[in-house]
C-alpha positions as CSV (number, residue, x, y, z in Angstrom):
1,M,-139.4,-207.4,53.7
2,I,-135.9,-208.8,53.8
3,D,-135.3,-211.2,55.8
4,T,-132.4,-210.0,57.9
5,R,-130.4,-212.6,60.1
6,D,-128.6,-214.1,58.7
7,V,-126.6,-210.5,58.1
8,A,-123.2,-210.2,59.1
9,V,-122.8,-206.1,57.1
10,F,-125.4,-203.5,56.4
11,L,-123.3,-201.9,53.6
12,G,-125.5,-198.0,52.3
13,L,-123.7,-197.4,48.9
14,D,-124.0,-193.5,48.1
15,V,-123.5,-193.9,44.6
16,G,-122.1,-191.0,42.9
17,K,-120.9,-190.4,39.3
18,G,-116.7,-190.0,39.6
19,E,-116.9,-192.5,43.2
20,H,-119.0,-194.1,45.8
21,H,-118.9,-194.0,49.5
22,A,-119.4,-196.7,51.5
23,T,-120.3,-197.0,54.7
24,G,-120.5,-200.6,56.9
25,M,-121.8,-202.3,60.4
26,T,-122.4,-205.0,61.6
27,P,-125.9,-205.7,63.7
28,N,-124.4,-205.3,66.6
29,G,-123.3,-201.4,65.8
30,K,-119.0,-202.1,65.0
31,Q,-118.0,-199.6,62.0
32,V,-116.0,-201.7,60.1
33,V,-115.3,-199.9,56.7
34,D,-116.0,-196.1,55.8
35,K,-114.3,-194.8,53.1
36,P,-114.4,-193.8,49.3
37,L,-114.7,-196.3,46.4
38,P,-114.1,-195.5,43.1
39,N,-116.5,-195.8,40.7
40,S,-115.0,-199.2,39.2
41,E,-116.5,-202.6,38.6
42,P,-114.3,-205.4,39.7
43,K,-113.3,-202.9,42.7
44,L,-116.7,-203.6,44.2
45,R,-117.0,-206.5,44.1
46,A,-113.3,-206.9,45.2
47,V,-114.6,-204.9,48.7
48,L,-117.6,-207.3,48.4
49,D,-115.7,-210.5,48.7
50,K,-113.3,-209.2,50.8
51,L,-116.3,-208.2,53.7
52,T,-117.9,-211.0,52.8
53,A,-115.2,-214.2,53.7
54,K,-114.4,-211.9,57.2
55,Y,-117.7,-211.1,58.2
56,G,-120.2,-213.1,56.2
57,R,-123.9,-212.4,54.2
58,V,-123.3,-208.7,53.6
59,L,-126.5,-206.9,52.7
60,V,-125.8,-203.4,50.4
61,V,-128.2,-200.1,50.4
62,V,-127.9,-198.3,47.5
63,D,-129.0,-194.7,47.7
64,Q,-128.9,-193.6,44.3
65,R,-131.1,-190.3,42.5
66,S,-131.8,-192.5,39.5
67,R,-130.7,-195.6,37.6
68,R,-127.5,-195.0,36.7
69,A,-126.4,-198.5,38.2
70,D,-127.8,-201.7,37.6
71,F,-126.3,-203.2,41.2
72,G,-128.6,-206.2,40.6
73,R,-126.1,-207.4,37.3
74,F,-124.5,-208.7,39.5
75,L,-126.1,-209.2,43.6
76,R,-129.4,-209.9,44.8
77,A,-131.3,-206.2,44.1
78,K,-134.0,-204.8,45.9
79,Y,-134.6,-201.3,44.8
80,V,-136.6,-198.6,47.3
81,D,-137.8,-195.8,46.1
82,G,-135.9,-193.3,49.4
83,D,-138.5,-189.9,47.3
84,S,-142.5,-192.2,49.0
């Protein structure tokens, strides 16, 4: 179980081969981001840094069919099999 009491933004990241899509919401349901993102680690980091600076802790939930990308390299990551 993940403790989410101090999470300021829940960021859903739909991973694609060409580009990704991010949707972020605060715990009270305010949408703070909904946009395509380039498939670039530095640009993803920049988005995460900006959200963290503005709101606080960001919890990233990644939707991907396979482990094409290893987000655990730069995030505290937990992989959950969505097919089960």
